[in-house]
Structure formats: C-alpha cells, structure tokens
C-alpha positions as CSV (number, residue, x, y, z in Angstrom):
1,M,33.5,-6.7,36.1
2,D,34.9,-5.6,39.4
3,S,35.5,-7.3,42.7
4,A,31.7,-7.0,43.4
5,L,31.2,-9.7,40.7
6,Q,27.9,-8.2,39.6
7,A,26.5,-9.2,36.2
8,F,26.3,-6.4,33.7
9,R,23.2,-8.0,32.0
10,C,20.6,-10.6,32.8
11,L,18.5,-12.3,30.1
12,Q,16.2,-15.2,29.6
13,P,16.8,-16.6,26.1
14,C,14.6,-19.6,26.3
15,E,11.5,-18.5,28.3
16,C,10.7,-21.1,30.8
17,H,12.9,-23.9,29.5
18,Q,15.8,-25.2,31.6
19,I,19.2,-24.3,30.2
20,R,21.2,-27.5,29.7
21,S,24.5,-26.2,28.3
22,L,26.3,-22.9,27.6
23,Q,29.5,-22.7,25.6
24,Y,31.5,-19.9,24.0
25,S,32.8,-20.5,20.4
26,I,36.5,-20.9,19.8
27,T,36.7,-17.2,18.7
28,G,34.7,-16.1,21.8
29,D,32.3,-13.9,19.8
30,V,29.1,-16.0,20.2
31,I,27.5,-18.3,22.7
32,L,25.8,-21.6,22.1
33,V,22.6,-22.0,24.3
34,V,21.2,-25.5,24.6
35,S,17.9,-25.5,26.5
36,G,15.1,-27.9,27.3
37,N,13.3,-27.2,24.0
38,S,14.1,-28.6,20.6
39,Q,15.8,-25.5,19.2
40,A,19.3,-24.4,20.0
41,K,20.2,-20.7,19.9
42,I,23.3,-18.7,19.2
43,L,23.7,-15.4,21.1
44,D,26.3,-12.7,20.7
45,R,28.4,-11.3,23.6
46,D,25.7,-8.7,24.4
47,G,23.0,-11.3,24.7
48,F,21.2,-10.7,21.4
49,Q,20.0,-13.6,19.3
50,V,22.0,-14.4,16.2
51,I,20.3,-17.5,15.0
52,E,17.7,-20.1,16.2
53,C,17.8,-23.6,14.8
54,V,14.8,-24.9,13.0
55,K,12.4,-27.3,14.6
56,G,11.8,-30.6,12.7
57,D,8.6,-32.3,11.8
58,Q,7.6,-34.6,14.6
59,Y,5.2,-36.6,12.5
60,I,8.0,-38.1,10.3
61,V,9.3,-41.4,11.5
62,D,12.8,-41.3,9.9
63,M,14.7,-38.6,11.8
64,A,17.1,-38.2,8.9
65,N,14.4,-36.6,6.8
66,T,13.6,-33.8,9.2
67,K,15.4,-30.5,9.1
68,G,15.9,-30.3,12.9
69,H,15.3,-31.8,16.3
70,T,11.8,-32.7,17.3
71,A,12.3,-33.4,21.1
72,M,14.1,-31.9,24.1
73,L,17.9,-31.2,23.7
74,N,20.3,-32.9,26.0
75,G,23.7,-31.3,25.1
76,G,25.8,-29.4,22.6
77,C,29.3,-28.1,21.9
78,W,31.3,-26.2,19.3
79,H,33.7,-27.7,16.8
80,P,37.3,-27.1,18.1
81,K,38.7,-26.1,14.7
82,I,35.8,-24.8,12.6
83,K,34.2,-21.7,14.2
84,E,30.9,-21.9,12.3
85,E,30.0,-25.5,13.2
86,F,28.4,-26.9,16.4
87,L,26.9,-30.1,17.6
88,T,23.7,-31.0,19.4
89,C,22.0,-34.2,20.7
90,S,18.3,-34.7,21.5
91,N,15.7,-37.0,22.9
92,D,14.5,-37.7,19.4
93,G,17.5,-40.2,19.1
94,T,19.8,-38.1,16.8
95,V,23.0,-36.2,17.0
96,R,23.1,-33.3,14.5
97,T,25.8,-31.0,13.3
98,W,24.8,-27.4,12.3
99,D,26.3,-24.5,10.5
100,V,25.9,-21.0,11.9
101,T,25.4,-19.6,8.4
102,N,22.4,-22.0,7.7
103,E,19.8,-22.1,10.4
104,K,17.1,-23.7,8.3
105,K,18.7,-27.2,8.1
106,H,21.3,-29.3,9.8
107,K,24.5,-30.4,8.1
108,N,24.7,-34.1,9.1
109,V,22.6,-36.5,11.2
110,F,24.1,-39.4,13.3
111,K,21.6,-41.9,14.7
112,P,22.8,-44.1,17.6
113,R,21.5,-47.7,17.6
114,S,21.2,-50.4,20.2
115,M,22.5,-53.9,19.8
116,Q,19.1,-54.9,18.4
117,G,19.2,-52.0,15.9
118,K,16.6,-49.9,17.8
119,R,16.8,-46.2,18.5
120,V,18.5,-45.0,21.7
121,I,18.6,-41.5,23.1
122,P,22.0,-39.8,23.3
123,T,22.4,-37.9,26.6
124,C,25.8,-36.2,25.9
125,C,28.0,-35.5,22.9
126,T,31.3,-34.0,22.1
127,Y,34.0,-33.5,19.4
128,S,37.5,-34.9,19.6
129,R,40.3,-32.4,20.0
130,D,41.1,-32.4,16.3
131,G,37.4,-32.3,15.3
132,K,37.5,-35.5,13.3
133,L,35.5,-37.7,15.6
134,I,32.0,-37.3,17.2
135,A,31.3,-39.2,20.4
136,A,27.9,-39.7,22.1
137,G,26.9,-41.4,25.4
138,C,23.5,-43.1,25.2
139,Q,20.8,-44.1,27.6
140,D,21.5,-47.8,27.3
141,G,25.0,-47.2,28.7
142,T,26.9,-47.4,25.4
143,I,29.5,-45.0,24.0
144,Q,29.3,-44.6,20.2
145,I,31.9,-42.7,18.1
146,W,31.5,-41.7,14.5
147,D,33.8,-40.3,11.9
148,R,32.7,-36.7,11.3
149,N,32.4,-37.2,7.6
150,L,30.8,-40.7,7.7
151,S,27.4,-40.6,9.5
152,V,26.2,-44.2,8.8
153,H,28.4,-46.6,10.7
154,T,30.2,-46.1,14.0
155,K,34.0,-46.1,14.1
156,F,34.2,-47.1,17.7
157,H,31.5,-48.7,19.8
158,C,31.5,-49.9,23.4
159,R,28.3,-51.7,24.3
160,Q,28.7,-51.9,28.1
161,A,30.5,-48.7,29.0
162,H,28.1,-47.9,31.8
163,V,25.1,-49.5,33.5
164,P,22.1,-49.4,31.1
165,G,19.6,-46.7,32.0
166,S,22.2,-44.7,34.1
167,D,22.4,-41.8,31.5
168,P,26.1,-40.9,31.0
169,S,26.4,-37.2,31.7
170,C,29.7,-36.2,30.1
171,L,32.3,-37.3,27.6
172,T,35.6,-35.5,27.1
173,F,38.8,-36.2,25.1
174,S,42.3,-35.6,26.5
175,Y,44.4,-32.9,24.8
176,D,46.6,-35.5,23.2
177,G,43.5,-37.2,21.7
178,T,44.4,-40.7,22.9
179,V,42.2,-41.0,26.0
180,L,38.4,-40.5,26.4
181,A,36.9,-39.9,29.9
182,S,33.3,-40.7,30.6
183,R,31.2,-39.6,33.6
184,G,28.3,-42.0,34.2
185,G,25.1,-41.8,36.1
186,D,26.1,-45.0,37.8
187,D,28.5,-43.0,40.1
188,T,31.6,-43.9,38.1
189,L,34.3,-42.1,36.2
190,K,36.1,-44.1,33.5
191,T,38.9,-43.5,31.0
192,W,39.2,-45.3,27.6
193,D,42.1,-45.8,25.3
194,M,41.1,-44.9,21.7
195,R,43.5,-47.5,20.4
196,N,41.8,-50.3,22.5
197,F,38.2,-49.3,23.0
198,K,36.8,-52.6,24.3
199,K,37.8,-52.2,28.0
200,P,38.3,-49.1,30.2
201,L,41.8,-48.1,31.3
202,N,40.8,-47.0,34.8
203,V,37.6,-46.9,36.8
204,A,36.8,-44.7,39.8
205,T,33.6,-45.6,41.8
206,G,31.7,-44.0,44.6
207,L,31.3,-40.6,42.9
208,S,27.7,-39.8,43.4
209,S,25.9,-38.0,40.6
210,F,22.3,-36.8,40.9
211,F,22.3,-34.5,37.8
212,P,22.2,-35.4,34.1
213,M,24.9,-32.9,33.3
214,T,27.7,-33.6,35.8
215,D,31.0,-32.7,34.1
216,C,34.5,-34.2,34.0
217,C,37.5,-32.5,32.4
218,F,41.2,-32.8,31.9
219,S,43.8,-30.4,33.2
220,P,45.6,-28.2,30.7
221,D,48.8,-30.2,31.1
222,D,46.9,-33.5,30.6
223,K,48.1,-34.9,34.0
224,L,44.9,-34.7,36.1
225,L,41.3,-35.5,35.6
226,M,38.6,-33.6,37.5
227,T,34.9,-34.2,38.3
228,G,32.3,-33.1,40.8
229,T,30.2,-35.1,43.3
230,S,26.6,-34.6,44.4
231,V,25.1,-34.7,47.9
232,K,21.6,-34.7,49.3
233,K,20.4,-31.6,51.2
234,G,22.0,-31.4,54.6
235,A,24.1,-34.6,54.0
236,G,27.5,-32.9,53.6
237,N,29.4,-30.8,51.1
238,G,29.8,-31.2,47.3
239,T,33.4,-31.8,46.3
240,L,35.8,-31.5,43.4
241,V,37.8,-34.6,43.1
242,F,41.1,-34.7,41.2
243,F,42.6,-38.0,39.9
244,D,46.0,-38.7,38.4
245,R,45.5,-39.6,34.7
246,L,48.0,-42.5,34.7
247,T,47.6,-44.1,38.1
248,F,44.0,-42.9,38.7
249,Q,44.8,-42.2,42.3
250,K,42.9,-39.5,44.1
251,V,45.3,-36.5,44.3
252,Y,43.1,-33.7,45.7
253,E,39.6,-33.1,47.0
254,I,38.1,-29.7,47.5
255,D,35.0,-28.9,49.5
256,V,33.1,-26.5,47.3
257,A,29.7,-25.8,49.0
258,S,27.0,-27.4,51.1
259,S,25.3,-28.5,47.9
260,S,26.0,-30.6,44.8
261,V,28.6,-29.7,42.2
262,V,26.7,-29.7,38.9
263,R,29.1,-28.2,36.3
264,C,32.8,-27.7,36.3
265,L,35.3,-26.4,33.7
266,W,39.1,-26.2,33.7
267,H,39.9,-23.5,31.3
268,P,43.0,-24.4,29.2
269,K,44.3,-20.8,28.6
270,L,43.3,-19.1,31.8
271,N,44.3,-22.1,33.9
272,Q,41.3,-21.5,36.2
273,I,38.5,-23.8,37.5
274,M,34.9,-22.6,37.2
275,V,32.3,-24.5,39.3
276,G,28.5,-24.3,39.4
277,T,26.7,-25.7,42.4
278,G,23.1,-26.8,43.1
279,N,22.3,-23.9,45.4
280,G,22.9,-21.3,42.7
281,L,26.6,-20.4,43.4
282,A,29.3,-20.0,40.8
283,K,32.8,-20.2,42.1
284,V,36.2,-19.6,40.4
285,Y,39.4,-21.2,41.7
286,Y,42.7,-19.7,40.5
287,D,46.4,-19.6,41.3
288,P,48.0,-16.2,41.8
289,I,51.1,-17.2,39.9
290,K,50.0,-19.9,37.3
291,S,46.7,-18.5,36.3
292,Q,46.3,-15.9,33.6
293,R,43.8,-13.0,33.5
294,G,40.2,-14.1,34.1
295,A,39.2,-13.8,37.8
296,K,42.5,-12.1,38.6
297,L,41.4,-9.0,36.7
298,C,38.1,-8.9,38.7
299,V,39.8,-9.3,42.1
300,V,42.3,-6.5,41.7
301,K,39.7,-4.1,40.2
302,S,38.2,-2.0,43.0
303,Q,34.5,-1.5,43.3
304,R,33.0,1.5,41.6
305,K,32.1,4.1,44.2
306,E,28.8,5.9,44.0
307,K,29.0,9.6,43.2
308,Q,27.9,11.6,46.1
309,A,26.5,15.1,45.8
310,E,29.0,17.9,46.6
311,T,28.2,19.6,49.9
312,L,28.0,23.4,50.0
313,T,30.4,25.3,52.2
314,Q,27.6,27.4,53.6
315,D,24.1,26.3,53.9
316,Y,21.6,28.6,52.3
317,I,17.8,28.0,52.2
318,I,16.2,29.7,49.2
319,T,12.5,29.6,49.0
320,P,10.8,29.7,45.6
321,H,10.0,33.1,44.2
322,A,11.7,34.8,47.2
323,L,13.9,37.0,45.0
324,P,12.3,40.2,43.7
325,M,13.1,39.4,40.1
326,F,11.1,36.2,40.2
327,R,8.3,37.4,42.4
328,E,4.9,37.6,40.8
329,A,2.8,40.8,41.0
330,R,0.0,40.6,43.4
331,Q,-3.2,42.8,43.5
332,R,-3.6,44.8,46.6
333,S,-7.4,45.2,46.3
334,T,-10.1,43.0,44.9
335,R,-12.3,45.9,43.9
336,K,-9.9,47.1,41.3
337,Q,-9.7,43.6,39.8
338,L,-13.5,43.4,39.6
339,E,-13.7,46.8,37.8
340,K,-11.1,45.6,35.4
341,D,-12.9,42.4,34.7
342,R,-16.2,44.4,34.1
343,L,-14.5,46.2,31.2
344,D,-13.5,42.9,29.6
345,P,-16.2,41.9,27.1
346,M,-15.5,38.2,27.5
347,K,-15.6,38.0,31.2
348,S,-18.6,40.4,31.6
349,H,-20.7,38.8,28.9
350,K,-24.1,37.7,30.1
351,P,-25.3,34.3,28.7
352,E,-28.6,34.4,26.8
353,P,-31.6,33.1,28.6
354,P,-33.6,30.2,27.3
355,V,-36.2,31.0,24.6
356,S,-39.8,30.7,25.5
357,G,-42.6,30.5,22.9
358,P,-42.3,29.6,19.3
359,G,-38.7,30.7,19.0
360,R,-36.9,33.7,17.5
361,G,-33.7,34.7,15.9
362,G,-33.1,31.2,14.6
363,R,-33.4,29.6,18.1
364,V,-36.0,27.1,19.0
365,A,-37.6,27.1,22.4
366,M,-36.8,24.4,24.9
367,H,-36.3,21.6,22.4
368,G,-32.8,22.1,21.1
369,G,-31.5,24.4,18.5
370,T,-31.6,22.1,15.4
371,L,-34.1,22.1,12.6
372,S,-34.9,18.4,13.1
373,S,-36.0,19.0,16.7
374,F,-38.3,21.8,15.6
375,I,-39.9,19.6,12.9
376,V,-40.4,16.7,15.4
377,K,-42.0,19.1,17.8
378,N,-44.5,20.4,15.1
379,I,-45.3,16.9,13.9
380,A,-46.1,15.9,17.5
381,L,-48.5,18.9,17.7
382,D,-50.4,18.1,14.5
383,K,-53.8,16.8,15.5
384,T,-55.3,16.3,12.0
385,D,-56.8,12.9,11.4
386,D,-55.7,11.2,8.2
387,S,-57.3,7.9,8.8
388,N,-59.6,8.3,5.7
389,P,-57.3,9.2,2.8
390,R,-60.2,9.8,0.4
391,E,-61.7,12.5,2.5
392,A,-58.3,14.0,3.1
393,I,-57.8,14.4,-0.6
394,L,-61.3,15.6,-1.5
395,R,-61.3,18.4,1.1
396,H,-59.1,20.3,-1.3
397,A,-61.3,19.6,-4.3
398,K,-63.5,22.7,-3.9
399,E,-60.6,25.1,-3.7
400,A,-58.9,23.4,-6.7
401,S,-62.0,23.8,-8.8
402,E,-62.6,27.4,-7.9
403,N,-59.0,28.6,-8.2
404,P,-57.2,26.4,-10.7
405,Y,-53.5,27.3,-10.9
406,W,-51.2,24.4,-12.1
407,V,-52.9,21.8,-14.3
408,A,-56.5,23.0,-15.0
409,P,-55.6,26.1,-17.1
410,A,-53.5,24.1,-19.5
411,Y,-56.4,21.6,-20.1
412,T,-59.4,23.9,-20.0
413,R,-60.7,22.9,-23.4
414,T,-59.9,19.2,-23.3
415,Q,-60.3,18.5,-19.5
416,P,-63.1,15.9,-18.9
417,E,-65.5,16.4,-16.1
418,P,-64.5,14.4,-13.0
419,V,-66.9,11.7,-11.9
420,F,-66.6,10.4,-8.4
421,A,-68.0,7.1,-7.1
422,E,-71.0,7.3,-4.9
423,E,-71.5,5.2,-1.8
424,E,-73.5,2.1,-2.4
425,L,-76.3,0.8,-0.2
426,D,-75.0,-2.7,-0.4
427,D,-71.9,-1.7,1.6
428,E,-74.1,-0.1,4.2
429,E,-76.3,-3.2,4.5
430,A,-73.2,-5.4,4.7
431,D,-71.9,-3.3,7.6
432,K,-75.2,-3.8,9.4
433,E,-74.9,-7.6,9.2
434,P,-73.9,-9.5,12.4
435,E,-70.3,-10.7,12.7
436,W,-71.1,-14.4,12.4
437,K,-72.8,-13.8,8.9
438,K,-69.8,-11.9,7.5
439,R,-67.5,-13.7,5.1
440,K,-64.2,-14.7,6.6
441,I,-61.3,-13.5,4.5
C-alpha cells in the first residue's frame, strides 16, 4: 500500500450480513470474520475462505448438544497463545471455543446464566492475556468469567457490573492480567481488579455509546486506557478519550470526525491507533519516533505513477495499406472480371428450373423432392371408392379365375368350387321399412 491508501482487494465474505468483528490471528496468516449470521469464517491474507463453522440445530433446547451456534453472532476473538483456537459468542446464549482444524464441531461450550438460572445473551467475549480465562459481558449487565478448561461454573461473577439491558460492548484485560476494563451501553467505562471482583476500581461516566461494538483498550505500556464516544448526526464530533489507568483522570481527548467512533485499536507492537468511524472513515494515528512500521511505511511510499505512452520525435500519419507492399491489387475494368467469372463453372452455373408435370430424373414436380411427398400426392389423386369392400375384392375375381398364377395351379385337382352368398330378399324388404319400424340396436 502506498500513500494513496487504496485497498488492493475488496470482498464480501458474508453476503448481506453485517460484519461485527474482524481480527488477525497471532501469527497474522488468517483473519477471523464474525458477521450477523450464525457461522464464523476464517479467511487467509488474500481473502479466500479457509473454514466456515458449522451451524447448530435450532430445534434442540439444550445448546450444549448442538455442534454450533443457532443465532446471530455478537463477537469473537483469537486465543492469545494457541494459534488454532478462537472464541465466539451468540444470541443463542452460548460462548463457544473452536479449533481451526475442526470446523464440524466446537471444542467447549460456556452457558451464561442469570441469578434465577435462566439463559442470558452474551454481547461480548474475550480471553485473558495468558489465555486461561474466558470473560463474557451479558445483556443483563453481568460480567461472567470462566476457567478455560472448566465450562460448568464461573470462576468470577459480578451481578451488577452495568445497568441491566444496556448491552456491554467490550471487555479487555490489561497486559499484566490484573485489571479488566468493561465498556457498557450505559455510557460508562469501568475497571475491575481480578483479585477483588465485587466492586469496580474506577468508573468514568458520560461516555455516550450508540453502537453495540464500541471498543476500549489499554496502551502497550499499560498506563493509559482508551475508548471512543458516539454523537448524533450534526451534534458534534466523535472523540477518542484517554484515561490514566491508576487515577482514572482524563489525560487526552482527540476529535476524530464529525461522526461516532465505533471501533478503536491500540496495536501493541506497531504502537499505532486505528479508528473506525460511523461515516465510513478509517484513521490511523502514529508517532514518527515511537511508532514502528505500519502506517509509516505507507506514508513514505510514493504513489505509483501511471505509465504514459512515449511520444514520437516526429509525427507521421500512416494510413492503412498506403505502402505498396501492403496494397491490394485492384481491377482496372469490370468487363475483364465478368469474363473471368464466366469461365468459372461454379459462378456461371445456372440453377435448374422447377419441374413441371409428373417429374423426371428423380425429381418430383412442385411437391418437394422426397418419396413421401410423391406418395402423398398420388394418394390424394386416387378417386377409387372403397366404401364396399366386397365389391372391391370381387372385381378381381374374373381375372383371377381366367389367369391363375399363384395359388390356383397348385390346387387344380383339389380346389373346391367357390360358392358366394346371394343377396336375400329379406334384407331388401327390411331396407324398405320406415325408420320407426326398424329395430333399435
């Protein structure tokens, strides 16, 4: 990427679903895509799909017996130590861990529960820095933390971390692993001591949040805590707010854009801040001295110039076929061409006229050139009446008796004399009867 900051590839991995979260793995070779459907996807660096998690059976009540999520995903992240493992949470009320090598079934299932033991929906989830703990913020305002290897009972549980129904949007652990920061939908940012999880260490209020994925993150040196704020359209600028981790005093505040700050990330190795806003902008903040690579490589790289066609020193206009060697021969007179065509047997061949009459030379007149058309024509011209089959047969009897050829010579001695039935008078009288006297059949 150069200073133009143009993307080298655009793709739509999840059709029309909203993308909730994107995160590179710890090795940087694959990307976790968490969208609004129930199946998380893993893409490589070129944007091609590696795996797609299986969808669970939505008709099973116990979510532990399904192989995958059955409702919309809310968040996901990679394991900080194991490069094949990642975590997702969903509206089906479960937090599941997955293995990249097995896309057909999850590894473990964690089910958050309310104080009454009912199912609650986790809205965000994360690993601790050492990967031993799994934390989830739930819709009822609670923060529940499990041991990664024990999925039944919670290890830490805070019932009233945020206002019920406010949907916590982000949980993140400090780099030393002793402090947990939570960004709530109740416009607050709180820090929690893992050694005393009942009450928050510090609380910051008045941080408006309109999005269910507003982030908070620690600085690489663990001294500052950063989050973004949301604003209504035309009501001001979205800001990045920095708090001191120990005193929780506001240290810095940066106006980002005339829209809300939705996502933010403070990269620990690059030491740069990436910000995504509600109006479609993505900004990167860096320090020329303290930051490493990242945006610094793009800024110093000049834009690629378009290759322009080399101009000729002298302008020549060459028309097609202007040179003698490419010029086609042209006839000077049409009379010679006509005489030449007359000698060609193909061009001077006269087509045969249509046949009139019965036909000759295998051609049939005016009714096509096939045998079937000829037969149909002759059948149509046959005017003989075969309505009485007896008379049609007996009209050949005289010729057969005078000139026997096939059967009669073989049976001349034993052939009986043929006797034919004569017409009866009763039939003639019956024909003369009126219609109302005739028998009805």
